[in-house]
C-alpha positions in Angstrom: 16.8 0.4 -19.5 16.0 1.6 -16.5 13.5 3.6 -17.4 11.6 0.4 -19.4 12.2 -1.8 -16.5 10.7 1.0 -14.5 7.8 0.8 -17.2 7.8 -2.8 -17.2 7.7 -2.9 -13.6 4.2 -0.9 -13.2 2.7 -3.5 -15.4 3.7 -6.5 -13.1 2.9 -5.2 -9.5 -0.5 -6.5 -10.1 -0.3 -9.4 -11.1 3.2 -11.1 -11.5 5.5 -11.3 -8.4 8.6 -13.2 -10.0 8.6 -10.6 -12.7 8.9 -8.0 -9.8 11.8 -9.3 -8.5 13.4 -9.7 -11.5 12.7 -6.3 -12.6 13.8 -5.2 -9.3 17.1 -6.8 -9.3 17.5 -5.7 -12.9 16.8 -1.7 -11.5 19.5 -2.1 -8.9 22.1 -3.1 -11.3 21.1 -0.4 -13.5 21.4 2.0 -10.8 25.0 0.6 -9.5 26.1 0.9 -13.4 25.6 4.2 -14.9 27.6 6.3 -12.4 26.7 9.7 -12.2 27.7 9.0 -8.2 27.9 12.9 -7.2 24.8 13.9 -8.7 22.9 11.0 -7.4 23.6 11.6 -3.6 23.0 15.4 -4.9 19.2 13.9 -5.8 18.8 12.1 -2.8 20.2 14.7 -0.4 18.1 17.2 -1.4 14.7 15.3 -1.7 13.0 15.2 1.7 10.8 11.6 1.4 14.3 10.3 0.3 16.0 11.0 3.3 12.9 10.3 5.5 13.2 6.8 4.2 16.7 6.3 4.7 16.4 7.4 8.4 13.7 4.9 8.7 15.6 2.0 7.5 18.6 3.2 9.2 16.5 2.8 12.3 15.6 -0.4 11.7 18.8 -1.6 10.7 19.8 -0.3 13.8 17.2 -2.6 15.5 19.0 -5.7 14.5 21.3 -5.2 17.1 19.3 -5.0 20.2 16.2 -7.6 21.3 15.0 -11.1 20.5 15.2 -13.2 17.6 17.6 -15.0 15.8 20.1 -14.1 13.4 17.8 -15.6 10.6 14.7 -13.9 11.8 16.8 -10.8 12.3 17.9 -11.0 8.4 14.6 -11.7 7.4 12.7 -8.6 8.8 15.5 -6.3 7.3 15.1 -8.3 4.0 11.6 -7.3 4.0 12.1 -3.4 4.4 14.8 -3.4 2.2 12.6 -2.7 -0.4 12.1 0.6 0.9 15.4 1.5 -0.8 13.8 1.4 -4.2 12.6 4.8 -3.6 16.0 7.0 -3.1 17.3 4.7 -6.2 14.1 5.8 -8.4 14.8 9.7 -7.1 18.1 9.5 -7.6 17.7 8.1 -11.1 15.5 10.7 -12.0 13.9 9.1 -14.8 12.4 11.3 -17.3 8.9 12.4 -17.5 7.9 10.6 -20.3 8.8 7.5 -18.9 7.2 8.3 -15.6 4.0 9.0 -17.7 4.4 5.7 -19.6 4.7 3.6 -15.9 1.9 4.7 -14.7 -0.1 4.1 -18.1 1.1 0.4 -18.0 0.2 0.0 -14.1 -3.4 1.2 -15.4 -3.3 -0.9 -17.9 -2.6 -3.9 -15.6 -5.4 -3.0 -13.3 -8.0 -2.7 -16.4 -7.0 -6.2 -17.3 -7.7 -7.0 -13.8 -10.5 -5.4 -13.8 -12.0 -7.1 -16.6 -10.7 -10.4 -15.3 -12.6 -9.8 -12.1 -15.9 -8.7 -14.1 -15.5 -12.7 -16.0 -14.9 -13.9 -12.8 -18.0 -12.8 -11.3 -20.1 -14.2 -15.0 -19.1 -17.6 -13.7 -15.7 -17.8 -15.6 -12.6 -18.8 -13.7 -9.1 -18.8 -13.8 -6.5 -21.5 -13.5 -5.1 -19.8 -10.4 -8.2 -18.7 -8.7 -9.0 -22.2 -6.5 -6.2 -21.2 -4.8 -6.6 -18.1 -4.0 -10.4 -18.1 -2.7 -11.6 -16.7 -6.0 -14.7 -17.4 -7.1 -18.2 -15.7 -8.4 -19.0 -14.7 -4.5 -15.5 -13.1 -4.4 -14.2 -12.2 -7.7 -10.9 -11.2 -7.0 -7.9 -11.8 -9.0 -4.2 -12.4 -9.5 -4.1 -11.6 -5.4 -6.0 -12.7 -2.8 -9.2 -10.1 -1.7 -7.5 -8.1 0.7 -4.6 -7.1 -1.7 -7.2 -6.9 -5.0 -8.8 -4.7 -3.6 -6.5 -2.3 -2.1 -5.3 -2.2 -5.8 -8.4 -1.3 -7.2 -9.5 1.5 -5.0 -6.2 3.1 -6.5 -7.1 2.3 -9.7 -10.6 4.1 -9.5 -8.1 6.9 -8.5 -5.5 6.9 -11.2 -8.4 5.5 -13.4 -9.7 9.2 -13.2 -7.3 11.1 -12.7 -5.9 10.1 -16.6 -9.4 10.6 -17.3 -9.5 14.3 -16.4 -5.8 14.8 -18.2 -6.9 13.3 -21.5 -8.0 15.4 -24.3 -9.7 13.1 -26.1 -13.3 12.5 -25.5 -13.6 9.1 -26.4 -10.5 8.1 -23.9 -11.9 10.2 -21.1 -15.2 8.0 -21.1 -13.4 5.0 -21.0 -11.1 6.4 -18.1 -14.2 7.8 -16.2 -15.8 4.2 -17.0 -13.1 2.2 -15.4 -12.7 4.1 -12.3 -16.4 3.7 -11.7 -16.7 0.2 -12.5 -13.3 0.1 -10.3 -15.7 1.5 -7.4 -18.1 -0.6 -7.7 -15.8 -3.7 -7.9 -14.2 -2.8 -5.0 -18.1 -2.4 -2.9 -20.2 -4.6 -4.8 -17.9 -7.7 -6.0 -14.8 -8.4 -4.3 -15.0 -8.9 -0.4 -11.6 -7.4 1.0 -12.7 -4.5 3.7 -9.5 -2.6 4.1 -10.2 -1.5 0.6 -13.8 -0.6 1.5 -11.5 2.4 3.9 -8.7 3.0 1.4 -11.9 3.9 -1.7 -13.6 5.9 1.6 -10.4 8.1 2.2 -9.3 8.3 -1.3 -12.6 9.7 -2.0 -12.4 12.1 0.6 -9.3 13.1 -0.4 -10.4 13.9 -4.2 -13.5 16.0 -2.6 -10.5 17.9 -0.2 -8.2 19.0 -3.5 -11.3 20.0 -5.4 -13.5 21.7 -2.7 -11.0 22.8 0.2 -12.0 21.9 3.5 -15.6 21.8 2.6 -15.0 19.6 0.3 -14.4 16.9 3.2 -18.1 17.4 4.7 -19.4 16.9 0.8 -17.0 13.6 0.9 -18.5 11.9 3.8 -21.8 13.0 2.7 -21.3 11.1 -0.7 -19.5 8.4 1.2 -22.2 7.9 3.4 -25.0 8.0 0.7 -22.8 5.6 -1.4 -22.0 3.1 1.5 -25.7 3.0 2.9 -27.2 2.1 -0.8 -24.5 -0.5 -1.0 -25.0 -2.0 2.4 -28.6 -2.3 0.9 -28.1 -3.7 -2.4 -24.9 -5.9 -2.1 -24.8 -8.8 0.0 -21.7 -9.0 0.0 -20.6 -5.3 1.1 -23.6 -6.3 3.7 -22.4 -9.2 5.1 -18.8 -8.5 5.4 -19.6 -5.1 7.3 -22.3 -7.0 9.5 -19.0 -9.8 10.5 -17.0 -6.8 11.4 -19.1 -5.4 13.5 -20.3 -8.2 15.3 -16.6 -9.5 15.9 -15.7 -6.2 17.4 -18.6 -5.8 19.7 -18.2 -9.5 20.5 -14.6 -9.6 21.3 -13.0 -10.3 24.6 -9.8 -10.2 25.3 -10.0 -12.8 27.8 -11.2 -15.6 25.6 -9.2 -16.8 22.8 -10.3 -16.6 19.1 -11.2 -19.5 16.7 -11.5 -18.7 13.0 -12.7 -14.5 13.1 -10.2 -12.7 10.9 -11.5 -9.7 12.9 -10.9 -10.9 16.4 -7.4 -12.6 15.9 -6.4 -8.7 14.8 -8.3 -7.2 18.0 -6.6 -10.1 19.6 -2.6 -9.5 17.7 -3.4 -5.8 18.8 -4.1 -6.3 22.3 -1.5 -8.8 23.1 0.9 -6.3 20.9 -0.2 -3.1 22.7 1.0 -5.3 25.9 4.8 -5.9 24.9 5.1 -2.2 23.6 3.8 -1.1 27.4 7.1 -3.0 28.6 9.5 -1.8 25.7 8.2 1.4 25.0 11.5 3.3 23.8 13.2 0.7 21.3 11.3 -1.9 21.2 11.9 -6.1 20.9 14.2 -5.3 18.1 13.7 -5.7 14.5 13.1 -9.3 13.7 12.4 -9.8 17.8 8.6 -9.8 17.6 7.7 -13.4 16.6 9.6 -14.6 19.9 8.6 -12.2 22.2 4.8 -12.9 21.2 5.6 -16.5 21.8 7.2 -16.1 25.3 3.5 -14.2 26.3 0.9 -16.3 23.9 2.2 -20.2 25.0 1.2 -18.9 28.6 -2.3 -18.4 27.4 -2.6 -20.7 24.4 -3.1 -18.7 22.0 -1.9 -18.6 18.3 1.5 -17.0 17.1 1.2 -14.3 14.7 4.2 -13.6 12.2 3.0 -9.7 12.9 0.4 -8.1 14.8 -1.1 -6.8 11.1 -0.9 -3.3 11.6 2.1 -1.6 10.5 2.6 0.9 12.9 2.1 -1.3 16.1 4.6 -3.4 14.2 7.1 -0.4 14.0 6.3 0.3 17.3 7.2 -3.1 18.8 10.1 -4.0 17.1 12.1 -0.3 17.1 9.9 1.9 19.7 8.7 5.4 19.4 11.6 6.2 17.8 11.0 4.1 14.8 7.4 5.1 14.6 7.9 8.5 14.5 10.2 8.3 11.5 7.5 6.2 9.9 4.8 9.2 10.3 7.3 11.6 9.4 8.2 9.5 6.1 4.6 10.1 5.5 4.4 13.6 6.2 7.4 14.5 3.8 5.5 12.8 1.5 2.3 14.6 1.9 4.4 17.8 1.9 6.4 17.5 -1.3 3.0 16.5 -3.4 4.3 19.1 -5.7 7.5 17.3 -7.0 5.0 14.9 -8.8 4.2 18.2 -11.3 0.7 19.0 -12.1 -2.1 19.2 -9.2 -3.5 15.8 -10.4 -0.3 14.5 -10.1 0.0 16.2 -7.1 -3.5 14.5 -6.1 -1.9 11.0 -7.3 1.2 11.3 -5.0 -1.0 12.2 -1.9 -3.2 9.6 -3.0 -0.1 7.1 -2.3 0.2 8.1 1.2 -3.5 7.6 1.9 -3.6 4.4 0.5 -0.7 3.3 2.9 -1.3 5.5 5.7 -4.9 3.6 5.9 -4.3 0.6 4.8 -1.2 0.0 7.8 -3.9 0.7 10.0 -5.0 -3.1 9.3 -2.2 -5.0 7.5 1.8 -4.5 7.5 1.8 -3.2 4.4 5.6 -2.3 4.4 6.2 -5.9 4.4 3.6 -7.3 2.2 5.0 -7.8 -1.4 2.7 -6.1 -3.7 1.5 -3.5 -1.5 4.7 -2.6 -0.4 6.3 -2.6 -4.0 3.2 -0.4 -5.3 4.3 2.0 -2.7 7.3 2.1 -3.4 7.2 2.3 -7.3 5.1 5.2 -7.0 6.7 6.8 -4.3 9.8 6.5 -6.1 8.0 7.8 -9.5 6.1 10.5 -7.8 8.4 12.1 -5.6 11.6 12.8 -8.2 12.0 16.0 -9.3 10.2 18.8 -11.3 9.1 18.7 -14.7 11.9 21.4 -15.6 14.7 19.4 -14.3 13.9 15.8 -15.9 12.6 17.2 -19.2 16.3 17.7 -20.1 17.3 14.0 -18.8 16.9 10.9 -20.9 
């Protein structure tokens, strides 16, 4: 049951929040009911990734004991981070390699569906929920807002490429390869999520690096420069989003309140969050204490109060200090070093792609508290860092 719930979760993450919650609860119930505690504990304690997650979550939990924030704010904050525990749960359950592969195909199928519907919206079609998300033919996101859509599709481009390379059937390989190209085009030319541009660039450089070594980084930078230049010239959407970002950065003034500019708002949030960090560098303001502390500063200047600073690194640092940031970065380092646990080189590429996706995305968004991105990261980490094929092939 845990295996099938994990597979189903791969399909629902890009499209259906309610189903995500039900399946996560089901996974936890399976974990509690299935016993083998000694073996599960062994898998967790011998996994660098699982232990790094537990250290990070433990420090965030301790962070509720100090700083500002009401009891409700602290409880809500730690609840959002609790999904990180899905990583050691999946690692300890050690589902079979066959179930892992089916789960990845389920994710790929969901992303193909999203891509197909996005192309339909681009062509002038409409979906019942499109208006509420701000999706239309000029910004053809589906199921999620454009930031999340583009991050999912950027990772989908990598996933489709891996599935194409692993396939022995020529027509299946061509199908996944075409999907990969279309997914990359969807990110650059059809949807306006700028975080997706950065994630796609990072994943492309990772692919070049894994194929060609350090020389691949130079080749990747050249290829990306050409591709992004072409996109800038031929796509009005891409041109507009890049130009707006550039003008927002160059015109931003920390002494002037920002109005109607998402990039300017982010810079404003970054600026004032850094000032708070300077006052609380070691321990932070406590898990769940950001809003109250920011409000005390913002009300004096007549500024808006965000729920977070739109940067996961600053969000961790301002809440639980330099130790918390160090533990987050250590988790990413352990995942990068443990990529061989995913299996062969292509799955290792996919595992490192998870790290690149979350690490770059966290520069512009709080991806460890945003539902879809957080759950995708935790689910993929639990699947790809759970052991080796020789051990898992004997499990059911």
